[in-house]
C-alpha positions in Angstrom: -1.7 -47.4 -10.0 0.3 -47.6 -6.7 3.3 -46.2 -8.5 1.3 -43.4 -9.9 -0.3 -42.7 -6.5 3.0 -42.8 -4.7 4.6 -40.1 -7.2 1.4 -37.9 -6.8 1.6 -38.2 -3.0 5.3 -36.9 -3.1 4.8 -34.3 -5.8 4.8 -30.6 -4.6 3.0 -29.5 -7.9 -0.3 -30.7 -6.6 -0.1 -27.4 -4.6 -0.4 -23.9 -6.1 3.0 -22.9 -4.7 4.9 -26.1 -6.1 6.2 -26.3 -2.6 4.0 -28.5 -0.7 3.1 -32.1 -1.4 0.8 -34.6 0.7 4.2 -35.7 2.3 4.8 -32.3 3.7 2.4 -33.0 6.4 2.3 -36.8 6.1 6.0 -37.7 6.3 6.8 -41.3 6.4 9.9 -40.6 8.6 7.5 -39.1 11.1 5.0 -42.0 11.3 3.0 -40.4 8.3 2.2 -37.3 10.4 4.6 -34.2 10.9 5.5 -34.2 14.6 4.2 -30.7 15.0 1.2 -29.5 17.3 -0.8 -28.3 14.2 -0.1 -28.2 10.6 2.1 -25.7 8.6 0.9 -25.2 4.9 0.6 -22.4 2.4 2.8 -19.4 2.9 3.5 -20.9 6.3 0.1 -20.5 7.6 -0.6 -22.4 10.5 -3.8 -24.6 10.9 -5.8 -25.3 14.1 -5.7 -29.1 14.1 -3.0 -31.9 14.4 -2.0 -33.8 11.3 -3.6 -37.5 11.7 -1.1 -40.1 10.7 -2.2 -42.0 7.7 -0.9 -45.3 9.0 -3.8 -47.7 8.3 -5.9 -45.0 6.9 -7.5 -47.7 4.7 -9.2 -49.0 7.7 -10.6 -45.6 9.0 -14.1 -44.6 8.2 -15.1 -41.7 8.4 -11.9 -39.7 7.8 -10.5 -36.4 9.3 -10.9 -35.3 13.1 -14.4 -34.4 12.2 -15.5 -37.1 10.0 -16.4 -34.8 7.3 -15.3 -37.5 4.4 -16.0 -41.1 4.1 -14.2 -41.8 0.8 -10.4 -42.3 0.7 -10.4 -41.4 -2.9 -12.1 -38.1 -2.4 -10.3 -37.0 0.7 -7.4 -35.3 -0.8 -9.6 -32.7 -2.5 -10.0 -31.2 1.0 -6.2 -30.7 1.4 -5.5 -29.6 -2.1 -8.2 -26.9 -1.9 -7.7 -25.6 1.6 -6.2 -22.0 1.3 -4.3 -22.9 4.4 -3.0 -26.1 3.2 -2.2 -26.5 -0.6 -4.2 -23.6 -1.8 -4.8 -25.2 -5.3 -7.8 -24.9 -7.6 -8.9 -28.4 -7.9 -10.5 -27.8 -11.2 -7.1 -26.4 -12.5 -5.1 -29.6 -11.3 -5.9 -32.1 -13.9 -4.7 -29.6 -16.6 -1.4 -28.8 -14.6 -0.6 -32.5 -14.5 -1.5 -33.1 -18.0 1.2 -30.5 -19.0 3.7 -32.8 -17.5 4.5 -35.5 -20.2 5.6 -38.2 -17.6 2.1 -38.0 -16.0 0.3 -38.6 -19.2 2.4 -41.8 -19.8 1.7 -42.9 -16.1 -2.1 -42.3 -16.3 -2.2 -44.2 -19.6 -0.5 -47.2 -17.8 -3.0 -47.2 -14.7 -6.4 -46.6 -16.5 -7.8 -47.4 -20.2 -6.4 -44.0 -21.5 -4.1 -41.0 -20.5 -6.9 -38.6 -19.5 -6.4 -37.2 -16.3 -9.3 -36.3 -14.1 -9.9 -35.4 -10.5 -11.4 -39.0 -9.9 -8.4 -40.8 -11.2 -6.0 -38.5 -9.2 -7.9 -39.5 -6.2 -8.2 -43.3 -7.2 -4.2 -43.5 -7.5 -3.5 -41.7 -4.3 -6.1 -44.0 -2.3 -4.4 -47.0 -3.9 -1.1 -45.8 -2.6 -2.4 -45.0 0.7 -3.9 -48.4 1.1 -0.2 -49.6 1.5 0.6 -47.6 4.4 0.2 -50.3 7.1 1.5 -50.6 10.7 4.3 -53.2 11.1 3.8 -56.0 13.3 4.4 -55.1 17.0 5.3 -56.6 20.2 1.9 -56.8 21.1 0.8 -58.5 18.0 3.6 -61.1 18.6 2.2 -61.7 22.1 -1.3 -62.2 20.7 0.3 -64.8 18.1 1.6 -66.7 21.0 5.0 -65.3 21.6 4.4 -65.1 25.5 7.9 -63.3 26.2 7.1 -60.6 23.7 5.6 -58.4 26.4 7.3 -57.4 29.2 5.9 -57.8 32.7 5.2 -54.0 33.0 3.8 -54.0 29.4 1.6 -56.8 30.4 0.4 -55.1 33.5 -0.4 -52.0 31.4 -2.5 -54.1 29.1 -4.6 -55.2 32.1 -5.0 -51.4 33.3 -5.9 -50.6 29.7 -8.9 -53.0 29.9 -9.9 -52.2 33.4 -9.0 -49.5 35.9 -7.8 -46.9 33.4 -11.0 -47.2 31.2 -9.2 -46.9 28.0 -11.0 -49.7 26.2 -14.2 -47.8 26.3 -13.3 -46.0 23.2 -9.8 -47.6 22.1 -10.7 -51.3 21.2 -10.4 -53.7 18.5 -7.5 -54.2 16.0 -7.0 -50.6 15.4 -7.6 -49.6 19.1 -10.5 -47.1 18.0 -14.2 -47.2 18.2 -14.3 -44.8 15.0 -16.8 -42.8 16.9 -16.8 -39.2 18.0 -16.5 -38.1 21.7 -16.2 -34.7 23.6 -12.9 -34.5 25.7 -13.5 -31.1 26.7 -11.1 -29.5 24.4 -13.3 -27.4 22.3 -12.6 -23.9 23.8 -16.2 -22.9 23.3 -16.9 -19.1 23.1 -13.1 -18.6 23.2 -10.2 -17.7 20.7 -9.4 -21.3 19.9 -12.9 -22.4 19.6 -13.2 -25.7 17.6 -16.5 -27.5 17.6 -15.4 -30.6 15.9 -18.1 -32.9 14.4 -20.7 -30.2 15.0 -19.3 -28.3 12.1 -20.1 -31.2 9.9 -23.6 -32.4 11.2 -25.1 -29.2 12.7 -26.4 -31.2 15.5 -25.9 -29.6 19.0 -25.2 -33.1 20.2 -22.0 -33.1 18.3 -20.6 -30.1 19.6 -16.9 -30.3 20.7 -16.8 -34.0 19.5 -13.8 -35.3 17.7 -13.1 -38.9 16.1 -11.3 -41.6 18.4 -7.8 -41.8 16.8 -6.3 -45.4 16.4 -3.7 -45.9 19.1 -1.6 -48.3 16.7 2.0 -46.7 16.6 1.0 -44.1 19.1 4.4 -43.8 20.5 5.5 -42.3 17.3 2.4 -40.3 16.1 2.6 -37.5 18.7 1.8 -34.7 19.6 -1.6 -36.0 20.4 -5.2 -35.0 20.6 -7.0 -33.0 17.6 -5.1 -29.7 18.6 -1.6 -31.3 19.2 -2.0 -30.2 22.9 0.3 -33.0 24.4 3.7 -34.3 23.2 4.3 -36.6 26.0 2.5 -40.0 26.7 2.4 -39.7 30.5 1.1 -36.1 30.3 -1.8 -37.5 28.0 -2.4 -40.1 30.6 -2.5 -37.6 33.5 -5.1 -35.7 31.6 -7.3 -38.9 31.3 -6.5 -39.6 35.1 -8.3 -36.3 35.8 -11.3 -37.1 33.7 -10.0 -34.8 30.9 -10.9 -31.2 30.5 -14.2 -30.0 32.1 -14.5 -26.3 31.4 -17.3 -24.5 33.2 -19.6 -22.1 31.3 -19.0 -18.4 32.0 -21.8 -16.5 33.8 -23.0 -15.2 30.1 -23.2 -19.0 29.1 -24.9 -20.5 32.0 -28.3 -20.9 30.1 -26.7 -21.8 27.0 -28.5 -25.2 26.1 -25.7 -26.0 23.8 -22.8 -25.7 26.0 -20.6 -28.6 25.3 -20.5 -31.4 28.0 -17.4 -33.7 28.3 -18.2 -37.3 27.7 -19.6 -39.2 30.5 -17.4 -42.2 29.6 -14.6 -40.2 31.0 -14.1 -40.4 34.9 -11.7 -39.4 37.4 -9.2 -42.3 37.9 -6.8 -43.2 40.7 -3.9 -44.1 38.9 -0.3 -44.6 40.6 2.9 -43.5 39.3 3.6 -47.4 38.7 0.3 -47.6 36.9 1.1 -44.8 34.5 4.4 -46.2 33.6 2.9 -49.5 33.0 0.3 -47.9 30.5 3.1 -46.1 28.8 5.0 -49.5 28.5 1.8 -51.1 27.0 1.1 -48.1 24.5 5.0 -48.5 23.3 4.2 -52.4 23.0 1.5 -51.7 20.3 3.9 -49.4 18.5 6.4 -50.2 15.7 8.5 -47.6 14.0 7.2 -47.3 10.4 9.2 -48.7 7.5 11.6 -46.5 5.7 10.1 -45.4 2.5 12.1 -44.0 -0.5 10.9 -41.0 -2.0 10.2 -41.4 -5.9 11.6 -39.7 -8.9 9.1 -37.3 -10.1 7.7 -37.2 -13.8 9.0 -34.4 -16.1 
């Protein structure tokens, strides 16, 4: 099933134009993202959100910046059907793949018969995506007992990450994420670039402007960062956190708006020196390892 899933992942025929595959945005050579601020899809349309890396996607729950899906096998439908992304009618996809004889053979090998369904497509894609795993980093080797695996600067960065810089409030655990949703003040409420994140899924005013905490595994290779790809330099990102992130003030017409998004109280102004910031960057690089090279498969005919 993994072989089938890999072929589906790299096959542009999943899109209506036959030009965009899952790998167009989730490129293994770019840490399973696309190195752009926001996605570029069907007819070169530009989306409003940054493409999350698929590294360790099997451990993420829920999925997407706004958490709108909790099933790895079902999440592909969102990209396939989105008019800005792959612009494919999902109901037409099984028949389209069934017209390719090579896929009938592959589905018959992976499942009890050759029947192609949306569910089976999702299962195969999910099985392949479970193989997208971070490589062992310097930090991992340090944790396993290799005391010299971290430089003195990276070790100081680890200490700052856990204390003065307050990073561990949201970025903790093996994947360096709490898997929760927080408001960083980057919602552009009431403005042209407005994106209310989690609120668009739940309808709960408390969720306005909240986005999922991304994993920091391999963060040195997954930029640009934040849900809108606002920053492409790690030190710039740290500078934003040093200032307590964005804290937009409501316009006069919004002074009495009870739903105006409020930046998370977990974020505070910090007093980081230039040396502190360099140490934090060194630590972030220590939890990052360039992904393995992936050979693109030969597609079924």
